[in-house]
N, C-alpha and C positions, 0 to 999 in steps of 0.2 A: 504493500500500500504506500510506503514511503516513496518509492521510486515514481509512482504515479503523481506524487505531489510536486514533481519538478519535471520540466521539459528536457533536462540535460540527459545525455546518454550515460548508461550505467558505468561504462569503462572510462569515462572522462577523468583525467587526473586533475585534481584541484590544486595540489601542492605537494612538495616533499617536506615533511614536517621535521623540524629540528627536535632533538640534537643529532639524530642518526639518519636523517633524510629518508624516512619511511614514505613510501608512495601511497598517496591518499586519493582514492577514487570515489565517485558518487555512490557506487554500489557498496563499497566498504564502509562508507560513512552511514549509509542506510542500515546496515547490519548493526553497527554500534549504536545508532539512534534507537533501534528496537530494544537492544540490551539495556539502554538507559531508561526505557519506559516512555520515550517521547512519542507524541502523536504525529501523524502525517502532516498536519498543518504547521507543526514546528520545524519541519524539515528544511525549508528554504533558509531559515535563520541559522540552522546548524551548518548547512553547506557554506553559507557566507563566512561563518566563523572558521571553518576548516580551510577555506580558501584565502584567509586573511594574511597568511604568512606568519601568524602567531601560533603558539601552542598553549593548550590548557594544562599541560604538565611540564613544569620547568625542570631544568637540569642544574640550575645554578646552586652553588654552595651557599649562597646568601639566603636561602629559604624563602624566596619570593612566591607569591601566588598570583591570582588573576582577579580582575573585576571586569564584567561584561555589561555594557550599557546599550540598550536598544532604543532607537528613536523612530518616529514616523508612524503612519497609519497602522502598520502591522501590529503594533502594541495592543490596540483594541481589537483587531480582527482575531487574534489568537488568545485574547484574554489575559495578557500579561498584567502584573501588578506594579504600579508606580506609587501607591499610596501607603496605607498602614501596613507595616511589616514587609515592605517591598524587598528589603535586603535579607529577609529571613526565609525560613523553609515553608512558607504558608501558601504558595501559589504553584499550581501544577506546571504552567508554562515556564515560569522563571526557573523552577527547580529542574525540570526535565531537560530544558535546553542547555543549562549549565552542566548537568551531569553528562549529557551526550557529547558536549565539546571536550570535557575532561576524559571520558572513557575512550572516545575516538582518538584523542591525542595519545593516551596511554598505549593503546593497541597498535596504532598505525605509524607512530613515529619511530618505532623500533624498540619500544619498551621504555619504562621509566622505573628502573629497579634500584632501590637504595644501595649505595656502595658500588654500583656498577655503572648505571647511566643516570643516576640521580645522586647529587652530592649535598643536598640541603641538610645541614647539621641538625636543625630542630624541625624542619618542615614547616608547612603553612596550611592551616585549616581552610583558608580561602581557596585552596586547590580543589576542595571537595566538589563544589558545583560552580566554581569560578565566580561566586557572588554575583549572579546574573539577575538583572532587574531592568525595568523600563523607566525612562525618565518621565517625571510628572510634568509634561509640557503644558497641560491645561491649567495648572495652578502656579506655574513658574512665571515670575516677572521678567525673566531673561529670554533671549532667543534660545531655541532648543540647541543642544550640543552639536547635532549634525549640521544645523544651519550655521552655527558659529564656525564650523570647519568647512564651509563652502558648499553644502548640499541644499537642495530645495526642501521646503517644509513638507511637500507631498511625497518625498522619497522616504523609503524605509531603510534604515542603516543599522549597523552594529559596530561598536568600538570595543577594543580589548585594551585594558590597562594592566600594567605590571605593578603590583602593590605588595607592600610588606605590612606593617602594623598601622595603627591610627591613633590619633588623640581626638578627644571629643569635648564638647561643652554644650551648654544650653543658653540660647539667646545672646544677643550682643548687649551686654550690660554697660553700666556707666563707664567703666575703664576697659572697654572692649579692645582698644588699640594696644594697650599694654598686655592684655590677656592673649590676644591673637599673636602678637610678637613672641611672647613667651612660649605659646603652644608650638610655634613653627621653628623657633631658633634651635631646638634640639634635634630637628630632623637632619638627615644626611644631605649634604649639598649634591648638586648636579642631577639627581634622579627625578626631581620634581615633586609636586604636591597636587593631590586631587581633593578638592572640596566637594563633599556631598551634603547639600543643605536641604533641610526641611523647607517647604515653601514659606513658613513663618519667618525663618531666618533669612531667606532670600529677600523677602520684603524689608526686613530690618537693614540689610546691606543697602538696599535702594534708598531707604530713609536717611542713611548716612552719606548719600551721594555716590555710592558704588553701585550703580544701576546697570551694570553689564559685566560679563566675564572679563572683558578687557580691562575695565577699571579695577576690578579686584586683583587681577594679575599685576597691574601697574602699582597698586598700593603695596602688594607684597614685595615687589622689586625695590620700591622706594624706601620701605620701612623695615623690612626684615633683613638685617645685615649682621655679619659676624666678622671677627678678625680673620685676616687672610691666613694666619697660621692655623686656625681651626678649619677653615675652608679646605685647605690642601692636606689636612692630616686625616686622611681616610682612604680606604681601599679603592673607591670609585675613581680615583685619579687615573687608574689604569685605563678607564674607558675614554679618557680625553687626552691621553699622553700624546697620541699622534697629532691631534689638533694643536696642542700647545707647541710641539716641536715644529709643526708646519706653519705656524704663525696665524692660525685660524682664530678669528675674534668671535666672542669676547674672551675666550680662554687664554689666548696669548697675553693680552694685557693684564688679565687677572693674575696670571702666574708671576707677574713682575711687581705686584703690590707688596708694600712693606708688611712685615709680620703683624703689626697691630692695626693696620689700615682696615677699616670696615668696608666690606664688599658685599654685594647682593648674594643672599643664600641661593636664590633661584632667579633665572632669567624669566621674562614674561611668558615665553613659549612653554616653559616648564610647569606653569600653574594652570590647572584646568578646573572647571566648575560644572557640576551637574546638580539637578534638583530632584529629590525623591523623598517621599514621606507623606503621612496623612494628616498633618497639622494637629496632632494630639498634644505636641509640645514643641518648643523651639529647639529641636535637637540638630546638631551638626557635627560632622566628623571630618578630620583632615587626614587623608591617607598619604603615607610616604609612597610615591610612585607616580608614574606617568605612562604614556604610550611609548612603546619601544622605538627608539630612533631607527630610521630605515637601514642604517649601516649594520645593525645588529639583528635584522629580521631575515628570515629564510629567503624572501623575495623583496628586495628593497624598492621595487616598482609598484607594489600593491599599496593603495592609499591607506592612511591611518584609520579612516572611517570607511568601512566596507559596505557597499550597496547590497541590499537583500533582494530587491526586485528582479535582477537578472537570474536569480536562482529559482524562481517560481516555475 
């Protein structure tokens, strides 16, 4: 039944999944979708995920996991949850799509075996169903994430974020600037930050004058700064060493900063904002992580936000 839900040929290769370049076909994804308990109507989203150049099972020693955000009309067509409990285990479509992405990645990338092809020392529970949810576009005061990334509102898309842990709070209170700076300044540089805001908090940001994703990212760039000695004192330096040595900005200039000079923790492009939640309280979380840069993906030509409609 799943193969009927897409016009693609069963033997079409979607991607070679990292880390062992396992060949991923439409038919093989269908088998894994069934194993995960996904319904046929979920299949185009799962295909888009498996064709995205990302994987739902990491091999990194840093114990990262995934977050999957779905945008566009397909959210309502297949009954995804963007409101109360959106990031929890309470919705069939959210849970099954995330499980299918993880199981397909596990089986088709060539395995993800601890100590062999998986090196995460502690592991990450976000890997279980890739924390899959729909953005609450209807209650968000911002443009939807896929529109922010250049897509049309009527398009359906899926985005994969690589995430570690998170810090959280409730509401933007009197000293919100101090609190937000403190929340973020302990995160690791370079990898970025993902804000997941309940609509209540999204509106609070707007009331403070930060009425777009761009303005929130700019505020973080302008205000969340740490000494250069701390910025470069971490393992992620290895991910930009070539850019530093090649003179690529802003990394080349940042590498020349004096040890106590305050420099931005994140560049604007490393800060992302999505809205989810049911407005039962002003909850928000800031996750360490972002979308994987093209240079580190299995196919650097695949867009960061993947269209779903071509997989119907």
